[in-house]
C-alpha positions in Angstrom: -1.3 93.4 -33.7 0.9 90.4 -33.4 3.0 89.5 -36.4 5.3 86.5 -36.7 7.7 86.2 -39.6 9.7 83.0 -40.0 12.9 82.6 -42.1 15.9 80.4 -42.5 14.5 77.4 -44.2 15.9 75.6 -47.2 17.0 72.3 -48.6 19.7 70.3 -47.0 21.0 66.7 -47.1 20.4 64.3 -44.3 22.7 65.1 -41.5 22.9 68.7 -42.3 21.9 71.7 -40.2 19.7 74.8 -40.4 18.9 77.6 -38.1 15.4 79.0 -38.3 14.5 82.5 -37.0 11.2 84.1 -36.1 10.9 87.8 -35.9 8.1 88.8 -33.6 6.3 92.2 -33.4 3.4 93.2 -31.2 4.5 90.6 -28.6 7.6 90.3 -26.4 9.3 86.9 -26.6 10.8 87.8 -23.2 7.5 87.8 -21.5 5.6 85.1 -23.4 6.1 81.3 -23.7 7.0 80.7 -27.3 7.1 77.6 -29.5 8.0 76.2 -32.9 5.6 74.1 -34.8 5.8 72.2 -38.0 3.3 70.8 -40.5 4.2 68.2 -43.1 2.0 67.4 -46.1 -1.2 65.4 -45.1 -0.2 65.8 -41.4 -1.6 68.0 -38.7 0.5 70.8 -37.3 2.6 69.5 -34.4 4.4 71.2 -31.5 8.2 70.7 -32.0 9.8 72.8 -29.3 8.8 75.3 -26.6 10.5 77.7 -24.2 9.0 79.2 -21.1 9.5 82.5 -19.4 12.1 80.9 -17.1 14.0 79.5 -20.1 12.9 75.9 -19.6 12.7 74.1 -22.9 10.7 71.1 -24.1 10.9 69.1 -27.3 8.9 66.4 -29.0 10.7 63.1 -28.7 11.6 62.9 -32.3 13.9 66.0 -32.2 15.3 65.7 -28.7 19.1 66.0 -28.8 19.0 67.5 -32.3 17.0 70.7 -32.1 17.5 73.7 -29.7 15.1 76.5 -29.2 16.2 79.9 -27.9 15.2 83.5 -27.7 17.1 86.8 -28.3 15.3 89.3 -26.1 17.2 92.3 -27.6 16.2 91.4 -31.1 12.8 89.9 -30.1 13.4 86.8 -32.0 12.9 83.1 -31.4 15.3 80.7 -33.1 15.4 77.0 -33.7 18.8 75.4 -34.3 18.3 72.1 -36.1 21.2 69.6 -36.4 21.4 66.1 -37.7 18.4 66.7 -39.9 16.4 63.7 -41.2 14.1 63.3 -44.1 11.2 63.1 -41.7 12.0 66.6 -40.5 10.7 67.9 -43.8 7.9 70.3 -43.2 6.8 73.9 -43.0 8.0 75.4 -39.7 6.1 78.1 -37.8 6.5 79.9 -34.6 3.8 81.1 -32.3 2.8 81.6 -28.7 2.8 78.3 -26.8 -0.8 78.6 -25.6 -2.4 81.4 -27.7 -3.0 81.0 -31.4 -2.0 84.3 -32.8 -2.3 84.7 -36.5 0.0 82.2 -38.1 2.8 83.5 -40.3 3.7 82.1 -43.7 6.2 79.6 -42.2 9.5 78.6 -43.6 9.9 75.4 -45.7 12.5 72.9 -44.6 13.3 70.0 -46.9 15.7 67.3 -46.0 16.6 65.2 -49.0 19.6 63.6 -50.7 
């Protein structure tokens, strides 16, 4: 059974940074394309960043140059480094497989506010 547990969220001021982590079990992040998603109130969940088996990364235009997705194959985790945060980045962040909807975790809340 696949389990995904997100952590690392919090409240930061605009311009600040956070590093999110997703601990995966029942699935190897080394052999699966993984992604981070986010959902703000009254918005649909959107794909923020993804990483393929070969390490290629893709980002939604609004976070390019600010966010970086990576995996740690020894710890079986997926991380999202978020820099230069903006109020519009406020959302609950989730990780999951890029193309398969495994059961969604609780997510981790990111709030960017002065």
